[in-house]
Phi, psi and omega in degrees: 000128181264133178262124173273150179305131182223162183287157177294344177288315188240027188285125163259358178255219179240155182275132176300341191261001184302153176273091188233137181291147186274135175265141184285147181266119176272133185269358170267128190302310184289354178239013184261003179280348172291120197207125178240112179259025186338295184276348186299321185290348186269358177290122189286152173263141176293142176066012181058023181279141174256135186228150165277119179242161178260125177289144179302335176298335183294329186293321179294305183301324183292329180279348184281356173300335178271092178288332190245124188294325181290341167293329173287323172299316177296326179293327174293318179293327174309311184299320180286319185292321175300340177280359177302326173295340173258017175094012174292134183247347179207168162220137187250134167235120197209165172271138167227184189234138166291106185301341182287318185225007180067013182275156182295148177222161182252132182245130169230120192222138182221166179251033178291190178301336186073181182236134170282174186301322182284330169292331181286324176301313182297323179300317190273345177289166182259140177066029174237132172230131176249022181269109179267340181296136180293336183268355183290140181280317178290143181228324195267348177069019184244357189296324183295317179296309185295323188280320182289316184289337175285338181270323184202164184286335185222153178216130171241139183245134177239122178223139177241141188227127173243122180208132185046044180058025178253117179254117181244149166224144190222147179236130171227146185232120171247102190233114170290333175292317176304310182291320180290313187291328178265358173071029185288143178254021172203156186277127178243129188237104178291138177222141173226136184234143176233161175229135177278123175271108186290345186283324180239357181066031178247167174265136177245135178285132182272335180271174175289163188298308181297323177300309181301317177297320179296316181294311184288334175294316177299318183297315180296332179282324192253338180277173180290349186245137185256359174225155179295330175296320175291324175307304190293336181291337172301345181272353189293331180259002185278327183091201181279342175205152184146177179219139181235123184242124183237111174265118183236181191045062183292156186279151175262155171272185183291345174271010179070020175254155175300134174301321176266123183261121176259351190261327187294324177225119185293346176256011187216168165235124181238164179270123190299125170075013185254015178298121180270126179263129186265123175275107182206184178299144177304325184285344179254359185303304180307308181306317184282325181283334180263010179287144183300332184283345178264311189291334182297340180291340184217004176241120186288326180296320177294313182303314185289334184291338184241001189297327184238139181287329175223139176234128180299144183299335184283351187245143180227139168256126184242115182244127183039053168081003183231135181294140178276127183277122176298135182234120172266119190292338179294336180288350182268007184255153173239159176057035190289154168223161179245123184233128179276132178228124171246097180301143181241141169217124183068025182086353177243153181289130185267337183172183183216137174218138181253124182258131171270127192225140174182190177266142168300145189299330190276347184301145006265019191277357176235148188264002187290145175204166174127185189245133175260112190253119180252150173236120184044053171085349189249128184290118182263309184237104174279124179045059174289111184286098186273341184228154176242142178225146164246358183234024175072009180282107186113352181301132177083353185270123186224134182234159177227130181209156179240109190244092181275358181266357170253152186250134181285159172289168190289341178276349180063030175241012179200177173240156175292142184275072180270172180297318179300317180297320185292326176292325179292317183299315174304316182288319183291330178295307179300318180296329178293309180302316179298313181300308181304312181307319188260354184227000183295339180297335189285349177235026168096008177268168179282110178307143175237116182231126179221155175299138181247149177295139182304334182280349177297330182254359178305134186298328185252049178306132182245328188273155182270114192288143180220026183300133175270145177287136174268150192281351183278334191273138171071020181289125180284126177238132182305319184292333172292323175290324181289322179299321188288320179296323176294321177295319179277346184082016183242108177284151184300325181295341182261012184305311176302332180294323185183141184264151172305134174254190181296143184279131189261344184294141183300327181298327183289316177301314182298315185297326178299314181292324174301309176307313178301317178300320177297324181277344177080020180237133177261190189289334178269001177080016181272137185281113183239024183290337179281352183244349183240128175278144169295132179231151180303133182290346183260012177266147184301318184299311188297318178304314183292326174297319180299319190285324185287327176290321183297312184301316180301317177296318178297319175301315181300323177294313181301317181297320175297317181296317179296320177301315181297316175306314180297317175300316180298317178301311179306312179297322178296314178294322176294327180290323180296318183298316181302315178291328177287315180298324177297313181295319178296326179294318175296317176298315183295317180296320177297325178293318175299322180291321171301324178292320178295321182293323180297320176294327173299315180297320191290321185291330181289320186296320174299323176291323174297317186293320179294322181292330178288000000 
């Protein structure tokens, strides 16, 4: 049971004015779990009633599920993204200031449907989720508490909701500082609710007077705002519906710097001191350190650009006053292929996923590899390394897929280790090695080609692969790089000016398709080795066949792109229809009410006329 702030008259919880020894507040998140509520448990309950309560320590221990601060920020954005179905068009992530002490605070605001008083209570309660949509990212209803408490010690929420011409606005405060400083042994959440009175244009308090005074008193003492006027002013830029979240008393790292760095880049939020240096050749250093696979670890702008696989044109993520440009990781690949995988469990197909796999455009000059795994449009595992290599086997191989048949962990930074997930991991490992062995020659490595067992590319792959990489395959040779650079016209000394893109010469395209035929993989990832006989690559007939296959592949890619665009347009049109229907419904209800009022006035006029 979560205890909301209550008045001294009807209080079944504890009073915030109790004489309790203060617990020290540590500014580092990982050291702030120490908490002594010594006298808190001695505060008597009225009427001798016993209740099951949640201890404030749970706020901290619950938030430790987020090892990475950006994972907590992403959780907050998921709530805003889910509001697209309610008409949300933007989410703002920005720095704001705590007016009490001038310290930085984190602002997250959206123009979704907002929350009525009961919805806000459910948001702050534990273990509740009212997201019924199958496409909703959130499931557990715990994300608000874990994410806000991971980023800062305190959070205040302002939400405005409009339904059936009833406008409500609610304020809720979840303060770890308040609970620890006052020695509470249970979570107390002050909340105040208002309803707009259309008759006189004023705000009416929804709670009883004593209840309201108790809650507002705690808010004004422990929130960034010292007057009710300042609190209500926070609704000025929300509009008729939406939610504003301000996280303050942000956590510090072990070096006594704010975990979130607002100063290094005025258009970004970074993780302090987390810039990763890549150990590589001096001429490759800039390419590696500026690569998206490195920067997403400490740049929120880069991470948010890949956080969602698809973003509707009607929705914007705005970071520090600038729109975050969406980035499709599949566009960073060359020599890509599309491989279908149908996982089985108990003899039945559990799902279907098409994996886009290829080399990074910058390969072989960058060491990054792995799969970007999305769940219901949300990135769960970025650059997940399913293989480890000591001989470069798998270097530069990257994949993108949306796996909705596996379940993410509650912090949405990993997947539950189910048998289905283990099968997926095994298949991706096999896929990486298969792709590398038959395509590494395209980026300057000595190609390694060996016959593969038919089951290795079976679409309904069952076994979890555990193949070990052999030292003979894919060893990077300087001579191979030099000969490759001469062939492509890219000398090693020109690397900083521009990285190789796809090779366009016909001979290269033929070579690429021949390699695919040798691997037994087409553009769709289907094994057609049983249907195509091996032919000498230097014969005219085979070259014509290869060229025809290439033309078909290119046409297929164009059709896929067109289908994707049409599907996206369809989704946007459906969203627009939903919004228009909702708006039409509101207009119709308003029209009916005005018509009823008009008929009432006509009746009064007729009555007055009769009396005269």
